[in-house]
PyMOL CGO cylinders between C-alpha atoms (Angstrom):
from pymol import cmd
from pymol.cgo import CYLINDER

trace = [
    CYLINDER, 11.59, -17.85, -55.95, 8.32, -17.25, -54.13, 0.3, 1, 1, 1, 1, 1, 1,
    CYLINDER, 8.32, -17.25, -54.13, 9.47, -19.58, -51.38, 0.3, 1, 1, 1, 1, 1, 1,
    CYLINDER, 9.47, -19.58, -51.38, 12.61, -17.58, -50.75, 0.3, 1, 1, 1, 1, 1, 1,
    CYLINDER, 12.61, -17.58, -50.75, 10.67, -14.31, -50.75, 0.3, 1, 1, 1, 1, 1, 1,
    CYLINDER, 10.67, -14.31, -50.75, 8.11, -15.75, -48.33, 0.3, 1, 1, 1, 1, 1, 1,
    CYLINDER, 8.11, -15.75, -48.33, 10.75, -16.99, -45.87, 0.3, 1, 1, 1, 1, 1, 1,
    CYLINDER, 10.75, -16.99, -45.87, 12.76, -13.79, -46.18, 0.3, 1, 1, 1, 1, 1, 1,
    CYLINDER, 12.76, -13.79, -46.18, 9.62, -11.74, -45.38, 0.3, 1, 1, 1, 1, 1, 1,
    CYLINDER, 9.62, -11.74, -45.38, 8.64, -14.07, -42.54, 0.3, 1, 1, 1, 1, 1, 1,
    CYLINDER, 8.64, -14.07, -42.54, 12.16, -13.83, -41.05, 0.3, 1, 1, 1, 1, 1, 1,
    CYLINDER, 12.16, -13.83, -41.05, 12.22, -10.04, -41.35, 0.3, 1, 1, 1, 1, 1, 1,
    CYLINDER, 12.22, -10.04, -41.35, 8.78, -9.79, -39.71, 0.3, 1, 1, 1, 1, 1, 1,
    CYLINDER, 8.78, -9.79, -39.71, 9.88, -12.11, -36.88, 0.3, 1, 1, 1, 1, 1, 1,
    CYLINDER, 9.88, -12.11, -36.88, 13.02, -10.03, -36.38, 0.3, 1, 1, 1, 1, 1, 1,
    CYLINDER, 13.02, -10.03, -36.38, 11.06, -6.77, -36.22, 0.3, 1, 1, 1, 1, 1, 1,
    CYLINDER, 11.06, -6.77, -36.22, 8.56, -8.33, -33.79, 0.3, 1, 1, 1, 1, 1, 1,
    CYLINDER, 8.56, -8.33, -33.79, 11.32, -9.70, -31.52, 0.3, 1, 1, 1, 1, 1, 1,
    CYLINDER, 11.32, -9.70, -31.52, 13.23, -6.41, -31.59, 0.3, 1, 1, 1, 1, 1, 1,
    CYLINDER, 13.23, -6.41, -31.59, 10.16, -4.40, -30.65, 0.3, 1, 1, 1, 1, 1, 1,
    CYLINDER, 10.16, -4.40, -30.65, 9.33, -6.86, -27.85, 0.3, 1, 1, 1, 1, 1, 1,
    CYLINDER, 9.33, -6.86, -27.85, 12.88, -6.67, -26.43, 0.3, 1, 1, 1, 1, 1, 1,
    CYLINDER, 12.88, -6.67, -26.43, 12.91, -2.85, -26.64, 0.3, 1, 1, 1, 1, 1, 1,
    CYLINDER, 12.91, -2.85, -26.64, 9.55, -2.66, -24.85, 0.3, 1, 1, 1, 1, 1, 1,
    CYLINDER, 9.55, -2.66, -24.85, 10.84, -4.94, -22.09, 0.3, 1, 1, 1, 1, 1, 1,
    CYLINDER, 10.84, -4.94, -22.09, 14.03, -2.89, -21.74, 0.3, 1, 1, 1, 1, 1, 1,
    CYLINDER, 14.03, -2.89, -21.74, 11.99, 0.29, -21.35, 0.3, 1, 1, 1, 1, 1, 1,
    CYLINDER, 11.99, 0.29, -21.35, 9.99, -1.40, -18.58, 0.3, 1, 1, 1, 1, 1, 1,
    CYLINDER, 9.99, -1.40, -18.58, 13.20, -2.24, -16.72, 0.3, 1, 1, 1, 1, 1, 1,
    CYLINDER, 13.20, -2.24, -16.72, 14.66, 1.28, -16.64, 0.3, 1, 1, 1, 1, 1, 1,
    CYLINDER, 14.66, 1.28, -16.64, 15.01, 2.82, -13.15, 0.3, 1, 1, 1, 1, 1, 1,
    CYLINDER, 15.01, 2.82, -13.15, 12.42, 5.50, -13.91, 0.3, 1, 1, 1, 1, 1, 1,
    CYLINDER, 12.42, 5.50, -13.91, 9.89, 2.94, -15.07, 0.3, 1, 1, 1, 1, 1, 1,
    CYLINDER, 9.89, 2.94, -15.07, 10.54, 0.69, -12.07, 0.3, 1, 1, 1, 1, 1, 1,
    CYLINDER, 10.54, 0.69, -12.07, 10.12, 3.69, -9.73, 0.3, 1, 1, 1, 1, 1, 1,
    CYLINDER, 10.12, 3.69, -9.73, 6.84, 4.63, -11.40, 0.3, 1, 1, 1, 1, 1, 1,
    CYLINDER, 6.84, 4.63, -11.40, 5.57, 1.04, -11.11, 0.3, 1, 1, 1, 1, 1, 1,
    CYLINDER, 5.57, 1.04, -11.11, 6.53, 0.92, -7.43, 0.3, 1, 1, 1, 1, 1, 1,
    CYLINDER, 6.53, 0.92, -7.43, 4.80, 4.26, -6.80, 0.3, 1, 1, 1, 1, 1, 1,
    CYLINDER, 4.80, 4.26, -6.80, 1.63, 3.06, -8.52, 0.3, 1, 1, 1, 1, 1, 1,
    CYLINDER, 1.63, 3.06, -8.52, 1.61, -0.14, -6.48, 0.3, 1, 1, 1, 1, 1, 1,
    CYLINDER, 1.61, -0.14, -6.48, 2.15, 1.84, -3.26, 0.3, 1, 1, 1, 1, 1, 1,
    CYLINDER, 2.15, 1.84, -3.26, -0.74, 4.15, -4.12, 0.3, 1, 1, 1, 1, 1, 1,
    CYLINDER, -0.74, 4.15, -4.12, -2.98, 1.17, -4.86, 0.3, 1, 1, 1, 1, 1, 1,
    CYLINDER, -2.98, 1.17, -4.86, -1.99, -0.45, -1.57, 0.3, 1, 1, 1, 1, 1, 1,
    CYLINDER, -1.99, -0.45, -1.57, -2.75, 2.81, 0.24, 0.3, 1, 1, 1, 1, 1, 1,
    CYLINDER, -2.75, 2.81, 0.24, -6.21, 2.96, -1.32, 0.3, 1, 1, 1, 1, 1, 1,
    CYLINDER, -6.21, 2.96, -1.32, -6.90, -0.65, -0.35, 0.3, 1, 1, 1, 1, 1, 1,
    CYLINDER, -6.90, -0.65, -0.35, -5.72, 0.00, 3.20, 0.3, 1, 1, 1, 1, 1, 1,
    CYLINDER, -5.72, 0.00, 3.20, -7.92, 3.10, 3.45, 0.3, 1, 1, 1, 1, 1, 1,
    CYLINDER, -7.92, 3.10, 3.45, -10.94, 1.16, 2.19, 0.3, 1, 1, 1, 1, 1, 1,
    CYLINDER, -10.94, 1.16, 2.19, -10.21, -1.60, 4.70, 0.3, 1, 1, 1, 1, 1, 1,
    CYLINDER, -10.21, -1.60, 4.70, -9.97, 0.92, 7.56, 0.3, 1, 1, 1, 1, 1, 1,
    CYLINDER, -9.97, 0.92, 7.56, -13.24, 2.57, 6.51, 0.3, 1, 1, 1, 1, 1, 1,
    CYLINDER, -13.24, 2.57, 6.51, -14.96, -0.83, 6.39, 0.3, 1, 1, 1, 1, 1, 1,
    CYLINDER, -14.96, -0.83, 6.39, -13.68, -1.64, 9.88, 0.3, 1, 1, 1, 1, 1, 1,
    CYLINDER, -13.68, -1.64, 9.88, -14.81, 1.76, 11.16, 0.3, 1, 1, 1, 1, 1, 1,
    CYLINDER, -14.81, 1.76, 11.16, -18.30, 1.25, 9.71, 0.3, 1, 1, 1, 1, 1, 1,
    CYLINDER, -18.30, 1.25, 9.71, -18.47, -2.20, 11.30, 0.3, 1, 1, 1, 1, 1, 1,
    CYLINDER, -18.47, -2.20, 11.30, -17.38, -0.78, 14.66, 0.3, 1, 1, 1, 1, 1, 1,
    CYLINDER, -17.38, -0.78, 14.66, -20.07, 1.90, 14.55, 0.3, 1, 1, 1, 1, 1, 1,
    CYLINDER, -20.07, 1.90, 14.55, -22.71, -0.64, 13.60, 0.3, 1, 1, 1, 1, 1, 1,
    CYLINDER, -22.71, -0.64, 13.60, -21.63, -3.01, 16.38, 0.3, 1, 1, 1, 1, 1, 1,
    CYLINDER, -21.63, -3.01, 16.38, -21.58, -0.20, 18.96, 0.3, 1, 1, 1, 1, 1, 1,
    CYLINDER, -21.58, -0.20, 18.96, -25.14, 0.72, 17.99, 0.3, 1, 1, 1, 1, 1, 1,
    CYLINDER, -25.14, 0.72, 17.99, -26.22, -2.91, 18.33, 0.3, 1, 1, 1, 1, 1, 1,
    CYLINDER, -26.22, -2.91, 18.33, -24.58, -3.19, 21.75, 0.3, 1, 1, 1, 1, 1, 1,
    CYLINDER, -24.58, -3.19, 21.75, -26.09, 0.13, 22.81, 0.3, 1, 1, 1, 1, 1, 1,
    CYLINDER, -26.09, 0.13, 22.81, -29.56, -1.11, 21.90, 0.3, 1, 1, 1, 1, 1, 1,
    CYLINDER, -29.56, -1.11, 21.90, -29.05, -4.40, 23.76, 0.3, 1, 1, 1, 1, 1, 1,
    CYLINDER, -29.05, -4.40, 23.76, -27.59, -2.75, 26.87, 0.3, 1, 1, 1, 1, 1, 1,
    CYLINDER, -27.59, -2.75, 26.87, -29.98, 0.19, 26.79, 0.3, 1, 1, 1, 1, 1, 1,
    CYLINDER, -29.98, 0.19, 26.79, -27.34, 2.90, 26.68, 0.3, 1, 1, 1, 1, 1, 1,
    CYLINDER, -27.34, 2.90, 26.68, -28.78, 4.49, 23.54, 0.3, 1, 1, 1, 1, 1, 1,
    CYLINDER, -28.78, 4.49, 23.54, -31.96, 5.51, 25.35, 0.3, 1, 1, 1, 1, 1, 1,
    CYLINDER, -31.96, 5.51, 25.35, -32.09, 9.12, 26.52, 0.3, 1, 1, 1, 1, 1, 1,
    CYLINDER, -32.09, 9.12, 26.52, -31.68, 9.66, 30.28, 0.3, 1, 1, 1, 1, 1, 1,
    CYLINDER, -31.68, 9.66, 30.28, -34.75, 9.86, 32.48, 0.3, 1, 1, 1, 1, 1, 1,
    CYLINDER, -34.75, 9.86, 32.48, -35.58, 13.57, 32.97, 0.3, 1, 1, 1, 1, 1, 1,
    CYLINDER, -35.58, 13.57, 32.97, -36.79, 12.93, 36.56, 0.3, 1, 1, 1, 1, 1, 1,
    CYLINDER, -36.79, 12.93, 36.56, -33.33, 11.77, 37.69, 0.3, 1, 1, 1, 1, 1, 1,
    CYLINDER, -33.33, 11.77, 37.69, -30.85, 14.46, 38.81, 0.3, 1, 1, 1, 1, 1, 1,
    CYLINDER, -30.85, 14.46, 38.81, -27.93, 15.14, 36.55, 0.3, 1, 1, 1, 1, 1, 1,
    CYLINDER, -27.93, 15.14, 36.55, -24.63, 13.75, 37.81, 0.3, 1, 1, 1, 1, 1, 1,
    CYLINDER, -24.63, 13.75, 37.81, -21.89, 16.25, 38.51, 0.3, 1, 1, 1, 1, 1, 1,
    CYLINDER, -21.89, 16.25, 38.51, -18.21, 15.58, 38.41, 0.3, 1, 1, 1, 1, 1, 1,
    CYLINDER, -18.21, 15.58, 38.41, -16.26, 16.75, 41.43, 0.3, 1, 1, 1, 1, 1, 1,
    CYLINDER, -16.26, 16.75, 41.43, -12.50, 16.88, 41.78, 0.3, 1, 1, 1, 1, 1, 1,
    CYLINDER, -12.50, 16.88, 41.78, -11.04, 14.12, 43.91, 0.3, 1, 1, 1, 1, 1, 1,
    CYLINDER, -11.04, 14.12, 43.91, -9.11, 16.63, 46.04, 0.3, 1, 1, 1, 1, 1, 1,
    CYLINDER, -9.11, 16.63, 46.04, -10.05, 20.16, 46.94, 0.3, 1, 1, 1, 1, 1, 1,
    CYLINDER, -10.05, 20.16, 46.94, -6.43, 21.36, 46.72, 0.3, 1, 1, 1, 1, 1, 1,
    CYLINDER, -6.43, 21.36, 46.72, -4.10, 21.10, 43.73, 0.3, 1, 1, 1, 1, 1, 1,
    CYLINDER, -4.10, 21.10, 43.73, -1.51, 18.35, 43.86, 0.3, 1, 1, 1, 1, 1, 1,
    CYLINDER, -1.51, 18.35, 43.86, 2.04, 19.62, 44.06, 0.3, 1, 1, 1, 1, 1, 1,
    CYLINDER, 2.04, 19.62, 44.06, 5.02, 17.83, 42.61, 0.3, 1, 1, 1, 1, 1, 1,
    CYLINDER, 5.02, 17.83, 42.61, 6.57, 17.71, 46.09, 0.3, 1, 1, 1, 1, 1, 1,
    CYLINDER, 6.57, 17.71, 46.09, 3.79, 15.33, 47.23, 0.3, 1, 1, 1, 1, 1, 1,
    CYLINDER, 3.79, 15.33, 47.23, 4.37, 12.87, 44.41, 0.3, 1, 1, 1, 1, 1, 1,
    CYLINDER, 4.37, 12.87, 44.41, 8.19, 12.95, 44.33, 0.3, 1, 1, 1, 1, 1, 1,
    CYLINDER, 8.19, 12.95, 44.33, 9.65, 9.71, 45.80, 0.3, 1, 1, 1, 1, 1, 1,
    CYLINDER, 9.65, 9.71, 45.80, 12.48, 11.51, 47.64, 0.3, 1, 1, 1, 1, 1, 1,
    CYLINDER, 12.48, 11.51, 47.64, 11.43, 15.08, 48.38, 0.3, 1, 1, 1, 1, 1, 1,
    CYLINDER, 11.43, 15.08, 48.38, 14.81, 16.10, 49.83, 0.3, 1, 1, 1, 1, 1, 1,
    CYLINDER, 14.81, 16.10, 49.83, 17.02, 14.78, 47.02, 0.3, 1, 1, 1, 1, 1, 1,
    CYLINDER, 17.02, 14.78, 47.02, 17.10, 16.25, 43.56, 0.3, 1, 1, 1, 1, 1, 1,
    CYLINDER, 17.10, 16.25, 43.56, 17.60, 13.99, 40.57, 0.3, 1, 1, 1, 1, 1, 1,
    CYLINDER, 17.60, 13.99, 40.57, 19.62, 16.40, 38.51, 0.3, 1, 1, 1, 1, 1, 1,
    CYLINDER, 19.62, 16.40, 38.51, 21.84, 14.33, 36.21, 0.3, 1, 1, 1, 1, 1, 1,
    CYLINDER, 21.84, 14.33, 36.21, 24.45, 17.08, 36.17, 0.3, 1, 1, 1, 1, 1, 1,
    CYLINDER, 24.45, 17.08, 36.17, 25.19, 16.35, 39.83, 0.3, 1, 1, 1, 1, 1, 1,
    CYLINDER, 25.19, 16.35, 39.83, 25.95, 12.64, 39.26, 0.3, 1, 1, 1, 1, 1, 1,
    CYLINDER, 25.95, 12.64, 39.26, 29.67, 13.02, 38.64, 0.3, 1, 1, 1, 1, 1, 1,
]
cmd.load_cgo(trace, "trace")
């Protein structure tokens, strides 16, 4: 009699455990749950990508400083040298007529019929 009660209880417990496991898995496979999982993974990937970009940016800044020290571009300019001024290449403004390949022909697409 105790044997039958033991096996009946063990079978009922196994059935409850299996049912709860199957129900939990079914809830994980609903469209809402799958969408939430995908969103969480996308957010995690975005954070990893941001961290990667910040690491690269920090490495670029560090390397630029190293190159600046080696090449001497980080040193302040000599105050005895005159400051360089930027001048325009031409004294007059450039018109579109000067740069157009065919100044006498218009390229209006409405006239191509």
